[in-house]
C-alpha positions as CSV (number, residue, x, y, z in Angstrom):
1,X,-17.8,27.1,-16.1
2,X,-20.1,26.2,-13.5
3,X,-22.7,28.6,-11.9
4,X,-21.9,30.5,-8.6
5,X,-23.4,28.4,-5.7
6,X,-25.8,30.1,-3.3
7,X,-23.8,29.1,-0.3
8,X,-20.2,27.9,0.0
9,X,-20.6,26.9,3.8
10,X,-23.8,25.3,5.1
11,X,-25.4,25.6,8.6
12,X,-23.2,22.7,10.0
13,X,-20.1,24.5,8.9
14,X,-19.2,22.3,6.0
15,X,-18.0,23.3,2.5
16,X,-19.4,22.0,-0.9
17,X,-17.2,19.1,-0.7
18,X,-17.8,18.2,2.8
19,X,-14.6,19.6,4.3
20,X,-14.1,22.0,7.3
21,X,-12.9,25.3,6.9
22,X,-9.5,24.4,8.1
23,X,-9.1,21.1,6.4
24,X,-7.2,20.4,3.2
25,X,-8.0,18.0,0.3
26,X,-6.7,14.4,0.1
27,X,-3.2,14.2,-1.3
28,X,-1.5,11.2,-3.1
29,X,2.1,11.3,-4.3
30,X,4.2,8.9,-6.1
31,X,7.9,9.5,-6.6
32,X,10.2,8.5,-9.5
33,X,7.6,8.1,-12.2
34,X,9.9,9.2,-15.1
35,X,12.9,7.0,-15.5
36,X,15.0,9.5,-17.6
37,X,14.5,12.5,-15.4
38,X,17.0,13.0,-12.3
39,X,14.0,13.2,-10.1
40,X,10.2,13.3,-10.6
41,X,7.0,13.3,-8.7
42,X,3.2,12.7,-9.7
43,X,0.8,14.4,-7.2
44,X,-2.9,14.4,-6.9
45,X,-4.6,16.8,-4.7
46,X,-8.2,17.0,-4.8
47,X,-8.9,16.9,-8.5
48,X,-5.5,18.5,-9.3
49,X,-3.0,16.2,-11.3
50,X,0.4,17.3,-11.4
51,X,3.6,15.8,-13.1
52,X,7.0,17.2,-12.3
53,X,10.4,16.1,-13.6
54,X,13.8,17.6,-12.6
55,X,16.9,17.6,-14.7
56,X,20.3,18.5,-13.4
57,X,22.6,19.9,-12.0
58,X,23.9,19.8,-15.6
59,X,26.1,22.2,-17.7
60,X,24.1,25.3,-18.8
61,X,24.1,26.4,-22.4
62,X,24.6,29.0,-23.7
63,X,27.6,29.6,-21.5
64,X,26.9,33.3,-21.4
65,X,24.0,32.5,-19.1
66,X,26.2,30.6,-16.5
67,X,26.8,32.0,-13.1
68,X,30.4,31.8,-11.8
69,X,29.5,31.2,-8.2
70,X,26.2,29.3,-8.3
71,X,23.8,27.2,-10.3
72,X,20.9,28.7,-12.1
73,X,17.4,27.3,-11.4
74,X,14.9,27.2,-14.3
75,X,11.2,26.7,-13.4
76,X,8.8,25.9,-16.2
77,X,5.1,25.9,-15.2
78,X,2.6,24.8,-18.0
79,X,-1.0,23.8,-18.1
80,X,-1.9,21.2,-20.8
81,X,-4.5,22.1,-23.3
82,X,-6.8,19.4,-21.9
83,X,-6.3,20.3,-18.3
84,X,-9.4,22.4,-18.1
85,X,-13.0,22.1,-19.2
86,X,-12.4,24.9,-22.0
87,X,-9.4,24.0,-24.1
88,X,-6.7,26.5,-23.6
89,X,-4.1,27.7,-26.1
90,X,-0.8,25.5,-25.9
91,X,2.3,27.1,-24.9
92,X,3.4,29.8,-22.5
93,X,1.2,32.8,-21.4
94,X,1.5,35.8,-19.3
95,X,-0.1,33.7,-16.3
96,X,2.2,30.6,-16.8
97,X,5.3,33.0,-17.1
98,X,4.3,34.7,-13.7
99,X,3.6,31.4,-12.0
100,X,7.0,30.2,-13.3
101,X,8.8,33.3,-12.0
102,X,7.3,33.3,-8.5
103,X,7.8,29.4,-8.2
104,X,11.4,29.5,-9.1
105,X,11.9,32.3,-6.5
106,X,10.2,30.1,-3.9
107,X,13.1,27.6,-4.3
108,X,16.0,30.0,-4.6
109,X,16.3,30.4,-0.8
110,X,16.5,26.7,-0.2
111,X,18.4,25.0,-3.0
112,X,22.2,25.2,-2.3
113,X,23.0,26.5,-5.8
114,X,26.5,27.5,-4.6
115,X,27.6,24.0,-4.7
116,X,27.2,23.9,-8.5
117,X,28.6,27.0,-10.0
118,X,28.0,27.2,-13.8
119,X,25.3,24.5,-13.9
120,X,21.8,24.4,-14.3
121,X,18.6,22.9,-12.6
122,X,15.7,22.7,-14.8
123,X,12.2,22.0,-13.0
124,X,9.4,21.2,-15.6
125,X,6.0,21.2,-13.8
126,X,3.0,20.1,-16.1
127,X,-0.5,20.4,-15.0
128,X,-2.5,17.6,-16.3
129,X,-5.8,18.3,-14.7
130,X,-6.7,21.5,-13.1
131,X,-9.0,22.1,-10.1
132,X,-7.8,25.4,-8.2
133,X,-4.6,25.9,-6.5
134,X,-2.3,24.4,-9.2
135,X,0.6,26.7,-8.5
136,X,0.6,25.4,-4.8
137,X,0.3,21.8,-5.9
138,X,3.1,22.1,-8.5
139,X,5.4,23.7,-5.8
140,X,4.8,20.6,-3.5
141,X,5.3,18.3,-6.2
142,X,8.6,20.2,-7.4
143,X,9.9,20.1,-3.7
144,X,9.6,16.3,-3.7
145,X,11.0,15.9,-7.3
146,X,14.0,17.8,-6.3
147,X,14.6,15.8,-3.2
148,X,14.2,12.6,-5.5
149,X,16.9,14.1,-7.9
150,X,19.3,14.5,-4.9
151,X,19.5,18.2,-5.1
152,X,21.0,19.5,-1.6
153,X,18.4,21.6,-0.1
154,X,18.0,23.4,3.4
155,X,14.5,22.3,3.6
156,X,11.6,20.9,1.8
157,X,9.1,23.6,0.6
158,X,5.3,23.1,1.2
159,X,2.6,25.3,-0.2
160,X,-1.1,26.1,0.5
161,X,-3.7,28.8,-0.1
162,X,-6.3,30.4,2.1
163,X,-9.3,32.1,0.5
164,X,-12.2,33.9,1.7
165,X,-15.7,32.9,0.9
166,X,-19.3,34.0,2.6
167,X,-17.1,36.1,4.7
168,X,-15.2,33.4,6.3
169,X,-11.5,32.3,5.6
170,X,-11.1,28.7,4.3
171,X,-8.1,26.7,3.8
172,X,-7.1,25.2,0.5
173,X,-9.8,26.4,-2.0
174,X,-11.5,24.2,-4.3
175,X,-12.6,25.2,-7.8
176,X,-15.8,27.0,-7.1
177,X,-14.2,28.8,-4.2
178,X,-11.3,30.0,-6.3
179,X,-13.5,31.2,-8.9
180,X,-16.2,32.9,-6.9
181,X,-14.1,33.7,-3.5
182,X,-13.6,37.3,-2.3
183,X,-9.8,36.8,-1.8
184,X,-6.7,34.3,-2.6
185,X,-3.7,34.0,-0.6
186,X,-1.1,31.3,-1.6
187,X,1.8,30.8,0.5
188,X,5.1,28.7,0.2
189,X,7.2,28.2,3.3
190,X,9.9,26.0,4.7
191,X,9.6,23.5,7.8
192,X,11.0,26.4,9.9
193,X,8.1,28.6,8.9
194,X,10.5,30.8,6.6
195,X,7.9,32.1,3.9
196,X,9.5,31.8,0.3
197,X,6.4,32.8,-1.6
198,X,3.2,34.9,-0.6
199,X,0.8,36.4,-3.2
200,X,-2.7,37.8,-2.9
201,X,-5.7,38.3,-4.9
202,X,-8.6,40.2,-3.4
203,X,-9.0,42.1,-0.2
204,X,-8.4,41.2,3.4
205,X,-8.2,43.2,6.6
206,X,-5.3,43.0,8.6
207,X,-6.8,40.7,11.2
208,X,-8.1,38.4,8.5
209,X,-4.4,38.5,6.9
210,X,-2.8,37.5,10.1
211,X,-5.4,34.9,10.7
212,X,-4.8,33.5,7.1
213,X,-1.3,33.4,7.5
214,X,-1.7,31.2,10.6
215,X,-4.1,28.8,8.7
216,X,-1.5,28.7,5.8
217,X,1.1,27.8,8.4
218,X,-1.0,24.9,9.7
219,X,-1.9,23.6,6.2
220,X,1.9,23.6,5.2
221,X,2.7,21.7,8.3
222,X,0.3,19.0,7.3
223,X,1.6,19.1,3.8
224,X,5.2,18.9,4.9
225,X,4.4,15.6,7.0
226,X,2.7,14.2,3.7
227,X,5.9,14.9,1.8
228,X,8.3,13.4,4.4
229,X,6.2,10.4,4.6
230,X,6.2,10.0,1.1
231,X,10.0,10.4,0.6
232,X,10.4,8.0,3.7
233,X,8.2,5.3,2.0
234,X,10.1,5.7,-1.4
235,X,13.7,5.3,0.3
236,X,12.5,2.6,2.8
237,X,14.7,-0.5,3.2
238,X,11.3,-2.7,2.1
239,X,11.1,-0.6,-1.1
240,X,14.7,-1.2,-1.9
241,X,14.5,-4.9,-1.7
242,X,15.9,-6.8,-4.8
243,X,13.7,-9.4,-6.3
244,X,15.5,-12.4,-7.6
245,X,14.2,-14.1,-10.7
246,X,13.4,-17.8,-10.4
247,X,16.1,-18.8,-12.8
248,X,18.8,-17.6,-10.5
249,X,17.7,-19.7,-7.6
250,X,19.6,-22.7,-8.6
251,X,22.8,-20.6,-9.1
252,X,22.2,-19.1,-5.6
253,X,22.0,-22.6,-4.1
254,X,25.0,-23.8,-5.6
255,X,26.9,-20.8,-4.5
256,X,25.6,-21.4,-0.9
257,X,26.8,-25.0,-1.2
258,X,30.2,-23.8,-2.4
259,X,30.3,-21.6,0.5
260,X,29.7,-24.5,2.9
261,X,32.3,-26.7,1.2
262,X,34.9,-23.8,1.5
263,X,34.0,-23.2,5.3
264,X,34.4,-26.9,6.0
265,X,37.7,-27.0,4.0
266,X,38.7,-24.0,6.2
267,X,37.9,-25.5,9.4
268,X,39.8,-28.6,8.6
269,X,42.8,-26.3,7.8
270,X,42.4,-24.8,11.0
271,X,42.2,-28.1,12.9
272,X,45.3,-29.4,11.2
273,X,47.2,-26.1,12.2
274,X,46.2,-26.5,15.7
275,X,47.6,-30.2,15.4
276,X,50.9,-29.0,14.0
277,X,51.1,-26.3,16.4
278,X,50.7,-28.8,19.3
279,X,53.2,-31.2,17.9
280,X,55.6,-28.3,17.4
281,X,55.1,-27.3,20.9
282,X,56.0,-31.0,22.3
283,X,59.2,-31.0,20.1
284,X,60.1,-27.4,21.4
285,X,59.5,-28.7,25.0
286,X,61.8,-31.8,24.5
287,X,64.3,-29.7,22.6
288,X,64.5,-27.4,25.6
289,X,65.1,-30.4,28.1
290,X,67.8,-31.4,26.0
291,X,69.2,-28.1,25.7
292,X,69.2,-27.8,29.6
293,X,71.1,-31.0,29.9
294,X,73.8,-29.7,27.2
295,X,73.8,-26.5,29.1
296,X,74.5,-28.2,32.3
297,X,77.2,-30.4,30.7
298,X,78.8,-27.0,29.2
299,X,79.0,-25.7,32.9
300,X,82.0,-28.2,33.4
301,X,84.9,-27.7,31.1
302,X,87.4,-30.1,30.0
303,X,90.1,-28.4,32.2
304,X,87.7,-29.0,35.3
305,X,87.4,-32.7,34.5
306,X,91.3,-33.0,34.1
307,X,91.7,-31.3,37.5
308,X,89.2,-33.7,39.1
309,X,91.1,-36.7,37.6
310,X,94.3,-35.4,39.0
311,X,92.8,-35.0,42.5
312,X,91.6,-38.6,42.3
313,X,95.2,-39.7,41.6
314,X,96.7,-37.6,44.5
315,X,94.1,-39.1,46.8
316,X,95.2,-42.6,45.8
317,X,98.9,-41.6,46.3
318,X,98.1,-40.3,49.7
319,X,96.2,-43.4,50.8
320,X,99.3,-45.7,50.0
321,X,101.7,-44.3,52.6
322,X,99.0,-44.8,55.2
323,X,99.0,-48.6,54.4
324,X,102.8,-48.7,54.6
325,X,102.7,-47.1,58.1
326,X,100.2,-49.6,59.1
327,X,102.3,-52.4,57.9
328,X,105.5,-51.1,59.6
329,X,103.7,-50.8,62.8
330,X,102.5,-54.2,62.5
331,X,106.1,-55.5,61.9
332,X,107.3,-53.5,65.0
333,X,104.6,-55.2,67.3
334,X,105.5,-58.7,66.0
335,X,109.1,-57.8,66.6
336,X,108.5,-56.8,70.2
337,X,106.3,-59.8,70.7
338,X,109.2,-62.3,69.4
339,X,111.8,-60.4,71.7
340,X,109.5,-60.7,74.6
341,X,109.0,-64.4,74.2
342,X,112.8,-64.9,73.7
343,X,113.5,-63.2,77.1
344,X,111.0,-65.5,78.9
345,X,112.7,-68.5,77.4
346,X,116.0,-67.4,78.8
């Protein structure tokens, strides 16, 4: 363990690592780093290095531990033996058991466990390198891993801590501030500001406590934006693009050529169908004209035609007496003329 510094904040208001009192450490996030897990996240926050894996929802054994109306969340926080300068004893201890409990309770209000009755959701948080604030860093990584696993949640959970050094409140403690500070206040909350975890080690006045909560709220807001950006980049369209091997390019070109041929054949068939429709339409029009003629002929029945022929015969018979009358009239005129000539001769 390093010696206690004389000052944690210099005359310019900068801390030992050059940060402002309300500035968080740099954070790096990688998602989906464990292929066998349902969801995973690797997070670097300052010198902290955290690896989280999520498994489930899956059936819980032994069955006597199952809940009939909801899923069970199991959270295991563990520090690797090589995570600190002085090697620690492997396996659970009182500190890791306590952090596991409060971290699990931080997620219970947001995870929709009622959707998976009788199931279990296992969260494994492994601290590979510790540099103060490992519980808050593990909660941030676990929240992303749960989202990566597709676990329905009401909100992401972000976590940050505020401490007191040199009589001032500082956000996101580093190792020296955590070891030699006067107070430590880790907080976890949702994006709506609902607090799901709050612990305090040390002494703060009421005014300092209120101010510390406001600083934690601002720190969690910044972390929430980092978490959302990491998830957006993970599930962005450009990240989901499929790379095609070179040996498949020729087969793809052949498939494209075949599609072109099929398309040309389809266009030819469409044109042929259009021509056939036009011919059929012309035949239909010609057929309709013939049908009109036949309909017109059908309007006159055989009886009408016979009556018409009979009328013509009557007209011919009627015309004959007219000719006879004219001939008789002519004969009478000739007879009168003959008689007249004979009288004059006498």
